[in-house]
N, C-alpha and C positions, 0 to 999 in steps of 0.2 A: 428513811423511816416513814411508814404510812401515817397519814394524818389521823385516820380512824382505824382502829382494829377492834373487831368484835370476836370474842372467844366463847363458844359454847352457850350462846344465848337461847334461853327457853322462857316462854311466858304462856300463861293460861288465865282465863277468866272463868266462865262457867264450863268451858271446854278448852282443850289445848289449841294454841294458835301456831306455835312453831317450837322446834326442839333442837337444841345443840347446833345452832347456826354459828358458823365461823367464816369471816370474810374481812377484807381490808378495803380501804378507800384511800387512794394515793392523791398527792397534790397534782392538780391539773386534770383529774379524772371526773367524769360525770357517770353516775351509776343509776340505772332505773330499776324500779321494782314494780311488777305488774301482778295481777291476780284478781280473782273474783271478789265481789263485795263480801266483807266479813272474814276474809282469810287471815287477816292480821297485818296487812301492809302498814297501816297507820300506826298500829301498836309497835311494830318493829322500828319505825322511824322515831317514835316517841322514846323508845328505849335507848336509841343511839344518840338522841339530841338532848338528853338530861331531863325530859319531861316525865319519864316513867322508869323507875328502876326495875330491871328484869327480875323474874323469879329466880333464875339461875344464869350464871355466866358473867363475863366481865367486858367492859367497854373501855378502851384506852384512846385518849386524844393526845397526839404528840408524845406517845410513850408513857403518859401518866394516867393512872386509873381514875375514871370519872367518879364512880360510886365507891369511894374509899372511906377512911375514918373521918376525914374532914368534910362535914356536911355542907360547908359553904363553897367547896371547890367546884362542884357541878354548877352551882348558881353563878359563880364568877365566870366560868367558861361559857355558859349560855349567854351571859350579858356581853362579854368581850369578844368571843371567838366564833360563836355560832349565830347563824341567821336562820330563822324559822318562818316559812311562808305557808299559810293555810289557804284553803279555798275561800273561807270567810275572812274579810280583811281586818277586822278588829281595830279600826281607826278611831281616833278621838273625834267625835262628831262636833264638839264645841270649838275645835280648832279648824283653821283652813289647811289646805293640802301642804303648803310650805312648812307650817308650824309642826305638822305631824312628822315630816321628814327631818326638820331641824332638831326636834326633841331627841330622836334616835341618834343623830349625829353627835349631839351634845353629850349624851350619856356615854358614848363610845370615844369621846375626845377626838372626833373626826370632823371632816368638812364635807359639805354637799358638793358632789361633782355635777356641774351643770350639764356636761355631756350625757350623763346618766338620765337626767330629766328629758333632755332632747331625744335620746334614743327610745325612751319609753313613751314619747308623745304626750307628755303631761306638762311641759314647760308653760304652755299658755294658760293652764288652769290652776297654777299653784296658788293663786290669790283667792281662789274660791273655797267656800265652806264645803265640808265633806258631803253634807246633805244635798248640795247643788250639783254634785258630780254623778255621772252614770255609774252603773255597777262595774263596767269595764275600767273606767277611769279610777274608781276607788281601788280596784284590785292592783292597778299599775302603781298607784301611790303607795300602797302597802308594800309592794316589791321594792320601790325606791327607798322606802323607809328601812327595809332590811339591808339593802346593799349599801346604804349610807354608813352603816356600822363598819364596813370593810371586813366582813366575817371571813374566817378561813374555811369554814364549811357552811354551805347552804343546804338546809333540809326543807324540801318543798313537797307539801302534801296536796296533790291535785291543784297546783297553783294557777292553772289555766281553765279550770272547770267552768268558770262563769264567763269565759271569753269565746268569741267566734274563732274559727280555725285560723284565719289570717292574723288576727291580733295575737292569738296564742303562739303562733310561730314567731312573730316579732318579739314577743316577750321572752320566749325561750332563746332567741338569738342574743338578747341582752344578757341572760344568765350564762350562756355558754361563753360569751365574750368576756364576762367578768371572771369566770373560772380560769380562762386562758391567760388573761392579763395579770391577774393577781396570784396565779399558781394556787388557787383555792380548789375546792372540791364541791361536787353537787351530788346529793342523794335525793332522787326524785321518785315519788310515789304517784302513779297515774293509771287510769283505765285506758288511756289513748296509746295503743301500741305503736302507731306511726311516730308519735312524739317520743315514746320510749326509745325507739331505735335510732334516734338522733344522738343518744348517749353512747359513750365508749363501751359500756357493758349493760346488758339487760338480763334481769333475773325474774323468774316467776316463783311466787310463793305458793306452793301447793304441797299437799301431803306432809305438812309440818316442816318442810324443808325448802331451801332455795335451789332452783334449778336454772342453770345458765341457758339462755335461748338466743 
């Protein structure tokens, strides 16, 4: 059974973004979505990750409808099963780096994996306040915070947009390793086609539809 199944998704704001999209995301799969700015990539990710209910269509996680009669179901799935990474880190600035990661782990009844901190290159700065970290360090802490939850699906919206190319690839190595180790899945939105092609499948969002490339 697919971890995520989207059936007939459509959404529009002032103009249509996508129409009748159907696709699946399997355990162990990394899927990238590329496209021009404003085409609806982030909106599609939001619809799949419980942040935005689509105008039409259905989203299933592990065979269960996300946007069903129980309004708390989507919130529960987001907290326990989904990890969402944004280009902006949204860290708690009054906490140090470790406290930010520990909070996420605590809410998910999980433990911090020291090797995760080592692989992201942030172990030496975990005692520092968020405001003392560079932008790249803050982004890597935010990724550690998400992975500390042990999510089944990672939704990543331009997660390396603030990182140099070397660091971006190192961070993506961590995400791919996580997907492989935990039989999780990754849905990646990016402008970086080289990064996108490191995924198992790449789709372009254009002309209201998804086209495999």
